[in-house]
C-alpha positions as semicolon CSV with decimal commas, in nm:
position;residue;x (nm);y (nm);z (nm)
1;X;-2,993;1,141;2,027
2;X;-2,829;1,039;2,355
3;X;-2,810;1,242;2,671
4;X;-2,593;1,553;2,611
5;X;-2,368;1,459;2,903
6;X;-2,278;1,110;2,770
7;X;-2,061;1,082;2,460
8;X;-2,186;0,869;2,169
9;X;-2,067;0,510;2,164
10;X;-1,832;0,359;1,911
11;X;-2,112;0,131;1,790
12;X;-2,323;0,437;1,709
13;X;-2,033;0,593;1,521
14;X;-1,969;0,267;1,334
15;X;-2,334;0,241;1,231
16;X;-2,338;0,600;1,106
17;X;-2,016;0,544;0,908
18;X;-2,159;0,231;0,745
19;X;-2,472;0,420;0,638
20;X;-2,264;0,706;0,497
21;X;-2,035;0,467;0,306
22;X;-2,332;0,279;0,162
23;X;-2,490;0,607;0,050
24;X;-2,162;0,722;-0,110
25;X;-2,122;0,388;-0,292
26;X;-2,476;0,415;-0,429
27;X;-2,411;0,767;-0,551
28;X;-2,079;0,686;-0,714
29;X;-2,181;0,349;-0,859
30;X;-1,889;0,175;-0,689
31;X;-1,993;-0,128;-0,496
32;X;-1,794;-0,297;-0,221
33;X;-1,670;-0,562;-0,466
34;X;-1,495;-0,291;-0,672
35;X;-1,335;-0,108;-0,380
36;X;-0,966;-0,186;-0,326
37;X;-0,905;-0,371;-0,649
38;X;-0,623;-0,217;-0,849
39;X;-0,678;-0,106;-1,205
40;X;-0,426;-0,184;-1,476
41;X;-0,305;0,174;-1,487
42;X;-0,278;0,195;-1,108
43;X;-0,088;-0,131;-1,089
44;X;0,152;-0,021;-1,362
45;X;0,216;0,309;-1,185
46;X;0,278;0,132;-0,856
47;X;0,528;-0,108;-1,013
48;X;0,712;0,179;-1,182
49;X;0,726;0,381;-0,863
50;X;0,843;0,078;-0,663
51;X;1,133;0,017;-0,900
52;X;1,243;0,379;-0,938
53;X;1,225;0,468;-0,569
54;X;1,413;0,156;-0,459
55;X;1,698;0,232;-0,700
56;X;1,706;0,601;-0,602
57;X;1,705;0,526;-0,230
58;X;1,981;0,269;-0,274
59;X;2,191;0,511;-0,480
60;X;2,131;0,790;-0,227
61;X;2,240;0,576;0,065
62;X;2,548;0,463;-0,126
63;X;2,636;0,820;-0,225
64;X;2,600;0,940;0,136
65;X;2,815;0,657;0,268
66;X;3,077;0,720;-0,003
67;X;3,092;1,087;0,091
68;X;3,120;1,003;0,460
69;X;3,373;0,717;0,430
70;X;3,552;0,851;0,120
71;X;3,519;0,522;-0,069
72;X;3,370;0,663;-0,392
73;X;3,221;0,504;-0,606
74;X;3,218;0,157;-0,456
75;X;2,943;0,186;-0,197
76;X;2,721;0,376;-0,438
77;X;2,753;0,096;-0,694
78;X;2,689;-0,166;-0,426
79;X;2,380;0,009;-0,288
80;X;2,255;0,085;-0,639
81;X;2,254;-0,289;-0,707
82;X;2,095;-0,362;-0,369
83;X;1,827;-0,100;-0,441
84;X;1,757;-0,262;-0,777
85;X;1,724;-0,602;-0,610
86;X;1,490;-0,455;-0,348
87;X;1,279;-0,298;-0,624
88;X;1,249;-0,630;-0,806
89;X;1,154;-0,803;-0,480
90;X;0,884;-0,541;-0,415
91;X;0,741;-0,587;-0,764
92;X;0,744;-0,962;-0,712
93;X;0,550;-0,918;-0,386
94;X;0,295;-0,696;-0,561
95;X;0,244;-0,947;-0,839
96;X;0,225;-1,239;-0,598
97;X;-0,047;-1,052;-0,412
98;X;-0,257;-1,056;-0,729
99;X;-0,289;-1,433;-0,695
100;X;-0,602;-1,559;-0,524
101;X;-0,418;-1,792;-0,286
102;X;-0,118;-1,606;-0,142
103;X;0,025;-1,265;-0,086
104;X;-0,090;-0,921;0,011
105;X;-0,406;-0,934;-0,199
106;X;-0,537;-1,240;-0,017
107;X;-0,453;-1,091;0,322
108;X;-0,642;-0,773;0,233
109;X;-0,944;-0,970;0,115
110;X;-0,948;-1,169;0,441
111;X;-0,927;-0,847;0,644
112;X;-1,210;-0,690;0,438
113;X;-1,425;-0,999;0,482
114;X;-1,363;-1,006;0,859
115;X;-1,439;-0,634;0,889
116;X;-1,765;-0,667;0,695
117;X;-1,893;-0,949;0,918
């Protein structure tokens, strides 16, 4: 170990973390190629949550604006539709990221590859 007066370096910490992660992956049977890839169930849950939360947030914003501006129900209907459109756009982004050439999935794979090198 290093001198007690000098703190350990970031390289030392990084090396220890890599060893610990490799040991954990061996114990769990999950290799680095499996890490970060969504399962079918996980992807379905994410899509459902994306749609529901976007609609609920849109409706909530519309309801709050209607209560504040006394324009009920017009802003709630408008923001409900905008929330639905945002939810569909989010799902589209998730599915586009599943492609090997574009999207969030490709960006994550590039970042993982750069980090591993």
